[in-house]
C-alpha positions in Angstrom: -10.8 -17.6 17.2 -8.5 -18.6 14.0 -6.3 -16.7 12.1 -7.1 -14.8 8.7 -4.8 -15.3 6.0 -4.8 -13.7 2.6 -2.7 -15.4 -0.1 -1.9 -13.7 -3.5 -1.0 -16.6 -5.9 -3.0 -19.2 -3.6 -4.5 -21.2 -6.5 -0.9 -22.6 -7.6 2.3 -24.0 -6.2 3.7 -22.6 -3.0 0.5 -20.3 -2.5 -1.7 -23.0 -2.9 0.2 -25.3 -0.5 0.2 -22.7 2.1 -3.5 -22.3 1.7 -4.2 -26.0 2.0 -1.8 -26.2 5.4 -3.8 -23.3 6.9 -7.2 -24.7 6.2 -6.1 -28.1 7.4 -5.7 -26.5 10.7 -8.7 -24.4 10.8 -7.7 -21.0 9.8 -9.9 -18.8 7.5 -8.0 -18.4 4.0 -8.7 -16.0 1.3 -7.1 -16.9 -2.1 -6.8 -14.3 -4.8 -6.2 -15.5 -8.2 -7.7 -15.8 -11.7 -9.3 -19.2 -11.4 -11.6 -20.3 -9.1 -11.8 -23.8 -10.1 -8.3 -24.1 -8.9 -8.7 -22.7 -5.7 -8.4 -24.9 -2.5 -11.6 -26.3 -1.2 -12.7 -24.4 1.7 -11.1 -21.0 1.1 -12.7 -18.0 0.2 -11.8 -16.8 -3.4 -11.3 -13.4 -4.6 -11.1 -13.3 -8.3 -8.4 -10.6 -9.7 -5.6 -10.3 -12.5 -2.8 -9.0 -10.1 -1.1 -7.8 -13.2 -3.6 -4.9 -13.3 -3.4 -2.3 -10.9 -7.2 -1.8 -11.1 -8.0 -5.4 -10.5 -5.6 -5.6 -7.7 -7.2 -2.1 -6.2 -10.7 -3.9 -6.4 -9.4 -7.0 -4.7 -8.1 -5.1 -1.9 -11.4 -3.0 -1.9 -13.5 -6.5 -1.3 -11.1 -7.2 1.5 -11.7 -4.0 3.4 -15.5 -4.5 3.1 -15.1 -8.1 4.4 -12.9 -7.8 7.1 -11.9 -5.6 10.1 -8.7 -7.4 10.7 -6.0 -9.8 8.6 -3.6 -11.7 10.4 -0.9 -12.2 7.6 -0.6 -11.4 3.8 1.2 -13.9 1.9 2.5 -12.7 -1.3 3.2 -15.4 -3.9 1.8 -14.3 -7.3 4.5 -14.5 -9.9 4.4 -15.6 -13.5 7.7 -15.8 -15.9 7.2 -14.3 -19.4 9.9 -15.3 -21.9 8.6 -12.7 -24.2 7.6 -9.2 -23.0 4.1 -8.3 -22.6 2.7 -5.0 -21.7 -0.4 -4.8 -19.7 -3.7 -2.8 -20.7 -2.5 -0.5 -17.9 0.9 0.2 -20.0 2.9 -1.6 -17.6 5.4 -4.8 -18.1 3.5 -7.7 -17.0 6.1 -8.9 -14.7 6.9 -5.5 -13.0 3.3 -5.2 -12.7 2.5 -8.8 -11.1 5.7 -9.5 -9.1 6.2 -6.1 -7.6 3.5 -3.8 -8.0 0.6 -6.0 -6.9 3.2 -6.8 -3.7 3.4 -3.2 -3.0 -0.2 -2.4 -3.0 -1.1 -5.4 -1.0 1.9 -4.3 1.5 0.5 -0.9 2.0 -3.0 -0.8 1.6 -3.8 -3.6 4.1 -1.3 -2.3 6.6 -4.2 -0.7 8.7 -6.1 -4.4 8.9 -2.7 -6.0 9.5 -2.5 -3.6 12.5 -5.6 -4.6 13.9 -4.3 -8.3 14.3 -2.4 -9.3 17.4 0.9 -10.7 15.7 0.6 -9.5 12.1 2.9 -10.1 9.5 3.4 -9.9 5.4 5.3 -12.9 4.2 6.8 -11.8 0.7 7.7 -15.1 -0.8 10.4 -13.7 -3.4 14.1 -14.6 -3.6 16.2 -12.5 -0.9 19.9 -13.6 -1.3 22.6 -13.7 -3.7 21.0 -12.3 -7.2 23.0 -12.1 -10.7 20.4 -9.3 -11.6 20.1 -5.8 -11.4 17.7 -3.0 -11.0 17.3 -1.0 -14.3 16.5 2.2 -12.9 15.6 4.2 -16.1 14.0 1.2 -17.6 11.8 -0.6 -14.8 9.8 -2.3 -17.6 12.7 -3.5 -19.3 11.5 -2.2 -22.8 15.2 -2.1 -24.0 16.6 -5.5 -24.6 13.9 -7.5 -22.3 14.9 -11.1 -20.9 12.4 -13.2 -18.9 15.2 -14.1 -16.4 16.4 -10.5 -16.3 12.7 -9.4 -15.2 12.5 -12.1 -12.8 15.8 -11.5 -11.3 15.0 -7.5 -11.0 11.5 -8.7 -9.5 13.6 -10.3 -6.6 15.5 -7.0 -6.1 12.7 -4.9 -5.9 10.7 -7.0 -3.7 14.0 -6.6 -1.2 13.6 -2.9 -1.7 10.1 -3.0 -1.1 10.3 -4.8 2.1 13.2 -2.5 3.1 11.4 0.5 2.4 8.1 -0.8 4.5 10.5 -1.0 7.3 11.5 2.5 6.7 8.3 3.9 6.5 6.7 2.1 9.2 3.1 2.3 8.1 2.3 0.0 11.3 4.5 -0.3 14.0 3.1 -4.0 14.8 3.4 -5.3 11.2 6.7 -7.5 10.8 8.0 -7.7 7.0 9.7 -11.0 6.1 11.1 -11.9 3.1 11.5 -15.6 2.0 13.4 -17.3 -0.6 12.1 -21.2 -0.6 14.7 -22.1 -2.8 14.2 -24.6 -5.9 10.6 -26.0 -5.2 8.8 -28.5 -7.6 5.7 -26.5 -8.4 3.7 -25.8 -11.6 6.3 -22.7 -12.4 3.7 -20.5 -13.7 4.8 -18.8 -17.0 4.4 -18.6 -20.5 8.0 -19.9 -21.8 9.5 -20.4 -25.1 11.2 -23.7 -26.0 14.7 -23.0 -24.6 13.3 -21.4 -21.4 11.1 -24.7 -20.9 13.9 -27.1 -21.2 15.6 -24.9 -18.2 12.7 -25.3 -16.2 12.2 -29.0 -16.6 15.9 -29.4 -15.5 15.4 -27.2 -12.4 12.1 -29.3 -11.7 13.8 -32.4 -12.0 16.2 -31.8 -8.9 13.6 -29.4 -6.9 12.4 -30.1 -3.5 8.5 -31.1 -3.1 6.4 -28.4 -2.2 5.4 -29.8 1.1 9.1 -29.5 2.4 9.3 -26.0 1.2 6.2 -25.0 3.0 7.1 -26.1 6.6 9.7 -23.2 7.4 7.2 -20.7 5.7 4.5 -22.0 8.0 6.9 -21.3 10.7 7.4 -17.9 10.0 3.7 -17.0 9.8 3.3 -18.7 13.2 6.3 -17.1 15.0 7.4 -14.2 12.5 10.7 -12.5 13.9 10.4 -9.5 16.1 12.3 -7.1 13.7 10.4 -4.7 11.6 12.3 -6.5 8.5 13.8 -10.0 8.2 14.9 -12.4 5.5 15.3 -15.9 5.0 16.7 -18.5 2.7 15.2 -21.9 3.0 14.3 -21.2 6.5 17.7 -20.2 7.3 18.3 -16.2 8.6 19.6 -14.1 6.0 21.1 -10.6 6.6 20.9 -8.5 3.3 23.0 -5.7 2.8 20.9 -2.5 3.4 20.4 0.3 1.0 18.0 2.9 2.2 18.8 5.3 -0.4 17.6 2.8 -3.0 14.3 1.7 -1.0 13.4 5.4 -0.7 14.1 5.8 -4.6 12.2 3.0 -5.5 9.5 3.9 -2.9 9.1 7.6 -4.6 9.3 6.3 -8.2 6.6 3.8 -7.4 4.1 6.0 -5.7 4.5 8.4 -8.7 3.6 5.4 -10.9 0.6 4.6 -9.0 -0.7 8.4 -8.1 0.1 8.0 -4.5 1.6 10.8 -2.1 5.3 10.4 -1.7 5.8 9.8 2.2 8.9 10.8 4.4 8.7 10.2 8.0 4.9 9.7 8.1 3.0 6.8 8.7 -0.1 6.4 6.6 -2.0 4.7 9.2 -1.0 7.2 12.1 -1.8 10.3 9.8 -5.3 9.0 9.1 -5.9 8.5 12.7 -4.9 12.0 13.3 -7.1 13.5 10.4 -10.0 11.6 11.9 -9.4 13.1 15.3 -10.5 16.8 16.3 -7.1 17.9 15.0 -6.9 21.6 13.6 -5.3 22.1 10.1 -2.8 24.9 9.1 -3.3 25.5 5.6 -0.7 27.6 3.8 -1.7 29.1 0.1 0.2 31.6 -1.8 -0.4 35.3 -2.2 -0.2 37.4 -5.7 3.3 38.8 -4.6 4.6 35.4 -3.7 4.1 35.6 0.2 2.6 32.9 2.3 -0.7 33.1 3.8 -2.1 30.8 6.7 -4.9 30.2 8.3 -6.5 27.8 10.8 -9.4 25.4 9.4 -11.4 22.1 10.6 -10.7 19.3 8.5 -11.9 15.9 7.3 -10.2 13.0 5.6 -12.1 11.2 2.8 -9.7 8.3 1.8 -6.3 10.1 1.4 -7.7 13.5 0.3 -8.2 16.2 2.8 -11.3 18.3 2.8 -12.1 21.7 4.5 -14.4 24.8 3.7 -13.7 28.2 3.2 -16.0 31.5 2.3 -16.2 32.5 -1.3 -14.1 35.9 -1.7 -11.7 35.2 1.3 -8.3 35.6 1.1 -7.6 32.0 0.9 -10.3 31.2 -1.4 -8.8 34.0 -4.0 -5.4 32.6 -3.4 -6.4 28.9 -4.1 -8.4 30.1 -7.3 -5.4 31.9 -8.8 -2.6 29.2 -7.5 -4.0 25.6 -6.3 -1.0 24.7 -4.9 -1.7 24.4 -0.8 0.1 22.8 2.4 -1.8 21.4 5.2 -0.1 21.2 8.5 -1.5 19.0 11.1 -0.1 18.2 14.7 -1.6 16.3 17.7 -2.2 18.4 20.6 -0.9 15.5 22.9 2.4 15.3 20.8 3.4 18.7 19.6 6.7 17.5 18.6 5.1 15.2 15.8 3.4 16.6 12.7 2.5 16.0 9.1 3.1 18.3 6.5 0.6 17.4 3.6 1.4 19.4 0.0 -0.7 19.0 -2.7 -3.1 20.4 -5.2 -6.6 21.9 -4.3 -9.8 21.7 -6.2 -12.8 23.7 -5.0 -16.5 23.0 -5.7 -19.7 24.3 -4.0 -21.3 20.9 -4.6 -21.7 19.3 -1.0 -20.1 22.1 1.0 -23.1 22.9 3.3 -23.1 19.0 4.0 -19.5 19.3 4.7 -19.9 21.9 7.1 -22.7 19.8 9.1 -20.2 17.1 9.2 -17.4 19.3 10.3 -19.5 21.2 13.0 -20.6 17.7 14.4 -17.0 16.3 14.4 -15.7 19.4 16.4 -18.4 20.6 18.3 -20.6 17.8 18.9 -23.9 19.4 17.5 -25.7 20.6 14.4 -24.5 24.0 12.6 -27.8 25.6 13.5 -27.6 24.5 17.0 -24.0 25.7 17.2 -24.9 29.2 15.8 -27.8 29.3 18.3 -25.5 28.9 21.0 -22.5 31.1 19.6 -24.2 33.5 17.3 -20.8 35.2 16.8 -19.7 32.1 14.7 -22.9 32.7 12.5 -21.6 32.8 8.9 -24.8 31.5 7.3 -24.9 34.6 5.0 -21.7 33.5 3.1 -21.4 31.4 0.3 -19.0 28.4 1.2 -16.9 26.3 -0.9 -15.5 23.0 -0.6 -11.8 22.5 -0.9 -10.2 19.1 -1.9 -6.4 18.4 -1.2 -5.2 15.8 -3.2 -1.7 15.2 -1.3 1.3 14.7 -3.7 4.2 14.9 -0.9 3.7 14.3 2.7 6.7 14.9 5.3 7.1 15.1 9.1 7.5 13.0 12.0 4.4 11.0 12.8 
């Protein structure tokens, strides 16, 4: 069975050359891009403007509907802008395309990568000496934009993305590889002013052929290093100076931008697996005097949200109506030294509550609710009005 490779930016330059090399040896290749006419023959094409978070997520959703495993994700999409552009979603174009799309492809396909035997994320960026800096208070470079400054910052952000991925460990199997191919004679995708265009032509004159740049990248796909994170410059190993504090800072900032929960010490994939099991949740709510109130509930996962049901008029229902802040603690019975503490905001609704009760009864008891109360009359609360509680996670901490 051939490998399945997903390549962003696979309609031009290095991405397209990698796609062709993989197709030539019989691998299945999915190319993500804007222009199907430029996609390599034989590749599956998913159309998306990866400078838009919504289209990036739509492309990821299409991949998830099509595949149960992916062997490698190759991140190549980049487009230099001489003049500052802001996307319809409010992000600076280079930041959105070169960094945010790569963040989403890295994390939101981690479980499909985990299903492969030897999975790898190959981030074709710019590890190595970099004259730029991270503008922490102005990641979109609203003040004093320069195209090269945006590109150099993008390289640094991707270095920190790789380090953050290794720290967060969404999968214990996936290796993250940062690769700097050097100066390569490609189309140099971008929108340039005259001065930048002249610089690009000067670089192109001395750049290596794309076929030469692809060979070491193919080697990294075929035999990724054993380490969670590694970096290479033109095929040679490179050891970047670690900066875990900066990696965590960027990770938290990015998750807030994308409305994702901030994770500390918890693998998102492990948490999903735990919530899908018969684990009990301990929910903490706040009483009128500020004292905590805890109770045990059955839980269900809906995407990244956590659902449970409560009776109207109960203490926890009254607490949540008054103050929707909530904590859900889960810990696997077979590994009680591990746990995840899910902090978020609750929304309550009667809609779908009876259906949720049926689903939870089947999950935890293995029968319908009617059969459950027939066998266990003391569990009959059918006269109570029940409400669904949906918790949108904002911060998840623990050791899982």
